[in-house]
LUMNU-701686 format. One line per field, with one value per residue (C-alpha): z, y, x; residue number from 1. Coordinates in Angstrom, 3 decimals. Each point is the difference from the previous one (the first is absolute). Layout:
BEGIN
up [Z; ...]
north [Y; ...]
east [X; ...]
num [NUM; ...]
END
This chain:
BEGIN
up [-49.858; 1.443; 0.459; 1.799; 2.411; 0.926; 3.281; -0.764; -3.016; 0.203; -2.235; -1.219; -0.904; -1.222; 1.180; -2.390; -1.823; 1.042; 3.513; 1.430; -2.829; 0.548; 3.733; -0.597; -2.573; 2.575; 2.446; -2.613; -0.700; 3.644; 1.142; 3.594; 1.551; 2.909; -1.873; -3.490; 0.791; -2.590; 2.582; 0.968; -3.502; 1.123; 1.604; 2.197; 0.932; -3.077; -2.509; -2.344; -2.690; -5.279; -3.740; -2.569; -3.192; 1.305; -1.703; 1.194; 3.459; 0.224; -1.039; 2.526; 2.686; -0.861; 0.192; 3.309; 1.568; -1.554; 1.430; 3.306; 0.469; -0.618; 2.509; 2.721; -0.613; -1.925; -3.432; 1.315; 2.100; -3.004; -1.921; 2.560; -1.247; -3.603; -0.973; -3.529; -1.364; 1.554; -1.249; -2.750; -0.280; 1.547; 3.123; 0.357; -0.481; 2.689; 2.332; -0.340; -1.963; 0.799; -1.245; -3.213; -0.836; -0.674; 3.003; -0.785; 0.060; 3.188; 1.661; -0.860; 0.988; 3.535; 2.073; -1.195; -3.650; 0.793; 1.582; -2.831; -1.454; -3.213; -3.019; 1.959; -0.968; -2.399; -2.397; 2.556; 2.240; -2.871; -0.519; 3.681; -0.047; -3.081; 1.734; 3.086; -1.719; -2.196; 2.893; 3.027; -1.144; -0.765; -1.497; -1.900; -0.748; -2.689; 0.992; -3.512; -1.323; 2.141; -2.118; 0.305; 3.741; 0.396; -1.486; 2.108; 3.178; -0.757; -0.792; 2.055; 3.164; -0.351; 0.348; -1.497; 0.367; -2.065; -1.198; -2.456; 2.934; 2.203; 0.148; 3.685; 0.261; -2.830; 2.050; -1.171; -3.537; -1.146; -2.675; 2.147; -1.738; 1.673; 1.848; -2.978; -1.430; -3.584; -0.708; 1.589; -2.988; 1.444; 2.694; -2.396; -0.520; 3.777; -0.297; -3.046; 1.987; 1.773; -3.399; -1.045; 3.203; -0.506; -3.516; 1.325; 2.710; -2.532; -2.163; 2.955; 0.788; -3.609; -0.016; 3.145; -1.619; -3.093; 2.196; 1.972; -3.221; -1.494; 3.145; 0.271; -3.571; 0.752; 3.155; -1.914; -2.465; 2.852; 1.945; -2.663; 2.433; 2.051; 3.714; 2.607; -2.435; -2.058; 3.190; 0.851; -3.418; 0.555; 3.330; -1.616; -2.769; 2.460; 2.112; -3.022; -1.037; 3.508; -0.027; -3.447; -0.684; -0.516; 2.102; 3.038; 3.021; 2.012; 3.744; 3.052; -0.975; -3.283; -0.830; -2.075; -2.007; -1.923; -3.216; -0.529; 1.905; 0.952; 7.088; 1.185; 3.446; 2.761; 0.493]
north [59.790; -1.886; -3.129; 2.014; 1.390; -3.417; -1.177; -3.725; -2.038; -3.568; -2.096; -3.387; -2.193; -3.589; -1.878; 0.077; 2.990; 2.820; 0.707; 0.667; 2.431; 1.851; 0.229; 1.557; 2.400; 0.994; 0.764; 2.084; 1.926; 0.903; -2.657; -1.219; -3.383; -2.135; -1.313; 0.013; -2.783; -2.777; -2.582; 2.155; 1.294; 2.531; -2.768; 1.896; -0.861; 1.444; -0.817; -2.641; -1.926; 1.306; -1.304; -1.019; -2.063; -3.399; -1.990; 2.104; 0.228; -3.788; -0.516; 2.613; -1.787; -3.315; 1.586; 1.623; -3.286; -1.929; 2.390; 0.127; -3.755; 0.239; 2.831; -1.721; -3.684; 0.021; -1.560; -3.560; 0.804; 1.514; -3.225; -1.757; 2.078; 0.173; -3.294; 0.108; -2.069; 2.244; 3.506; 0.241; 2.363; -2.539; -0.237; 3.777; 0.298; -2.609; 1.798; 3.452; -0.073; 3.570; 1.843; -2.038; 0.025; 3.397; 1.549; 3.541; -0.898; -2.000; 2.901; 2.517; -2.067; -1.019; -3.059; -2.297; 0.400; 0.070; -3.459; -1.710; -3.065; 0.294; 0.302; 1.282; 3.679; 0.638; 2.742; 1.392; 0.658; 1.878; 2.112; 0.956; 0.884; 2.193; 1.896; 0.411; 1.567; 2.202; 1.419; -0.069; 1.370; 3.578; -0.957; -3.060; -0.565; -2.178; -1.129; -1.139; 3.528; 2.344; 3.074; -0.568; -0.568; 3.109; 2.189; -1.659; 0.363; 3.646; 1.118; -2.511; 0.165; 3.096; -2.093; 1.252; -3.313; -2.926; -3.546; 1.089; 0.737; -3.042; -3.783; -0.737; -3.789; -1.795; -2.726; -2.680; 1.309; -0.647; -2.342; -3.187; -2.112; -3.319; -0.164; 0.930; -3.223; -0.824; -0.439; 3.323; 0.676; -2.611; 2.535; 2.640; -1.549; 0.244; 3.758; 0.797; 1.911; 1.994; 0.946; 1.341; 2.022; 1.325; 1.209; 1.626; 1.809; 1.145; 1.438; 1.975; 1.335; 1.102; 1.737; 1.885; 1.024; 1.282; 2.087; 1.399; 0.910; 1.723; 2.030; 0.830; 1.321; 2.082; 1.365; 0.986; 1.896; 1.848; 0.661; 0.279; 1.212; -1.577; 0.044; 0.166; 0.698; -3.026; -2.013; 1.289; -1.049; -3.469; -0.182; 1.075; -2.539; -2.788; 1.109; -0.024; -3.391; -1.312; 1.097; -1.236; -3.311; -2.394; -3.006; 2.159; 0.748; 2.381; -0.042; 0.995; -2.402; -1.050; -3.695; -1.019; -3.177; -0.895; -1.965; -1.551; -0.785; 2.531; 6.510; 8.208; 0.344; -2.211; -3.576]
east [-41.473; -2.931; 2.106; 2.656; -2.585; -1.339; 1.432; 0.221; 1.065; -1.286; 2.206; -1.220; 2.951; 0.111; 3.097; 2.975; -1.448; 2.296; -1.212; 3.452; 0.714; -3.282; 0.653; 3.410; -1.457; -2.613; 2.800; 1.859; -3.207; -0.563; -2.460; 0.162; -0.742; 1.181; 3.037; 1.496; 2.479; -0.055; -1.054; -2.986; -0.789; -2.612; -2.037; -2.409; -3.555; -1.703; 2.743; -1.297; 1.625; 0.566; 0.112; 2.819; -0.005; -1.147; 2.757; 2.924; -1.545; -0.365; 3.623; 1.096; -2.008; 1.649; 3.457; -0.878; -1.100; 2.900; 2.588; -1.898; 0.288; 3.754; 0.436; -1.982; 0.729; 3.267; 0.447; -0.160; -3.036; -1.725; 0.539; -2.203; -2.931; 1.186; 1.639; 1.434; -2.883; -2.682; 0.674; -2.580; -2.958; -2.382; 2.185; 0.122; -3.767; -0.612; 2.415; -1.576; -3.271; -1.070; 3.129; 0.035; -3.709; -1.628; 1.711; -1.108; -3.684; 0.508; 1.819; -2.706; -3.035; 0.852; 0.745; -2.780; 0.993; 3.719; -0.165; -1.877; 1.780; 1.988; -2.270; -2.996; 0.218; -2.889; -1.053; -2.437; 3.003; 1.659; -3.135; -0.060; 3.701; -0.489; -2.788; 2.163; 3.000; -2.221; -2.004; 2.285; 3.374; 1.025; 3.361; 1.235; 3.683; 1.597; 3.471; 0.870; -0.675; 2.094; -0.781; -3.741; 0.265; 2.166; -2.752; -2.665; 2.073; 0.762; -3.542; -1.952; 2.103; 2.135; 3.173; 3.250; 1.873; -1.263; 0.645; 2.701; 2.297; -0.222; -0.187; 0.316; -0.236; 1.774; 1.650; -2.440; -0.537; 3.558; 1.345; -0.175; -2.638; 0.897; -3.303; -2.170; -1.467; 0.884; -3.710; -0.990; -2.272; -2.352; -0.857; -1.305; -3.469; -0.401; 0.552; -2.121; -2.636; 2.708; 1.401; -3.414; -0.200; 3.530; -0.860; -3.172; 1.968; 2.585; -2.784; -1.362; 3.476; 0.472; -3.387; 0.984; 3.287; -1.815; -2.274; 2.931; 1.825; -3.059; -0.629; 3.706; -0.029; -3.096; 1.617; 3.146; -2.165; -1.709; 3.232; 2.742; 2.657; 2.730; 0.616; -2.717; -2.823; 0.946; 0.057; -3.460; -1.180; 1.405; -1.789; -3.245; 0.454; 0.600; -2.961; -2.310; 1.325; -0.469; -3.634; -0.938; 1.752; -2.901; 1.114; 0.712; -2.124; 2.212; -0.477; 1.993; 2.757; 1.571; -0.165; 2.973; 0.332; 3.117; -0.217; 3.377; 3.199; -1.819; -1.917; -1.678; -0.411; 1.258; -1.129]
num [1; 2; 3; 4; 5; 6; 7; 8; 9; 10; 11; 12; 13; 14; 15; 16; 17; 18; 19; 20; 21; 22; 23; 24; 25; 26; 27; 28; 29; 30; 31; 32; 33; 34; 35; 36; 37; 38; 39; 40; 41; 42; 43; 44; 45; 46; 47; 48; 49; 50; 51; 52; 53; 54; 55; 56; 57; 58; 59; 60; 61; 62; 63; 64; 65; 66; 67; 68; 69; 70; 71; 72; 73; 74; 75; 76; 77; 78; 79; 80; 81; 82; 83; 84; 85; 86; 87; 88; 89; 90; 91; 92; 93; 94; 95; 96; 97; 98; 99; 100; 101; 102; 103; 104; 105; 106; 107; 108; 109; 110; 111; 112; 113; 114; 115; 116; 117; 118; 119; 120; 121; 122; 123; 124; 125; 126; 127; 128; 129; 130; 131; 132; 133; 134; 135; 136; 137; 138; 139; 140; 141; 142; 143; 144; 145; 146; 147; 148; 149; 150; 151; 152; 153; 154; 155; 156; 157; 158; 159; 160; 161; 162; 163; 164; 165; 166; 167; 168; 169; 170; 171; 172; 173; 174; 175; 176; 177; 178; 179; 180; 181; 182; 183; 184; 185; 186; 187; 188; 189; 190; 191; 192; 193; 194; 195; 196; 197; 198; 199; 200; 201; 202; 203; 204; 205; 206; 207; 208; 209; 210; 211; 212; 213; 214; 215; 216; 217; 218; 219; 220; 221; 222; 223; 224; 225; 226; 227; 228; 229; 230; 231; 232; 233; 234; 235; 236; 237; 238; 239; 240; 241; 242; 243; 244; 245; 246; 247; 248; 249; 250; 251; 252; 253; 254; 255; 256; 257; 258; 259; 260; 261; 262; 263; 264; 265; 266; 267]
END
């Protein structure tokens, strides 16, 4: 497949959106990078940061920070930063405005946008982010839809291992909700534009999957045999899909974005 022949997969991952899982899937599928250790997490020079449902990602981010304070400061030390009367949504938003206010848009649009104060992400930022994911990415993944992502990974990347097999970093996504504010719903208006972008990305991923399925069906009709010829038909189907999916501009490397708690070739 075209994606298999490309030498580099550039994976764009938004924190707390399945990056560790994608790195381990890349390893299982034969990709190479400096390190696949969890503390390195494929972090090489050209490895950027992905997309997940904004609400579940925000909660995951809160849990991650909450458990991180306990690991590094101890429970009593954490209480210095989170006294019992200061654990509401407003306190969390003041502590980390970027992760809890349209974090996906901030992550895609660079440092100047990322560092804007809470509430300063506007619709023009959303429009730019939509254009970016429509024009710059060959493959979009939806963590919440493992079957959809499996098809996209198989045809778009030529990977045989997919999201149905692995969840590599669940230590901060467990049942401990102590750090999640009781009024967490107050954060959702701060992520409304991210939710629009997430739905847009999911639509693009579904359109890609439809195209892959149509071309796969056509290939099966042309090569109705098993074994190597069927494999050749699958390769042809994926190649055609890779050339014709509308939001794609294939180049010497595949750009991969993951939509969801939601990276071939080597990195």
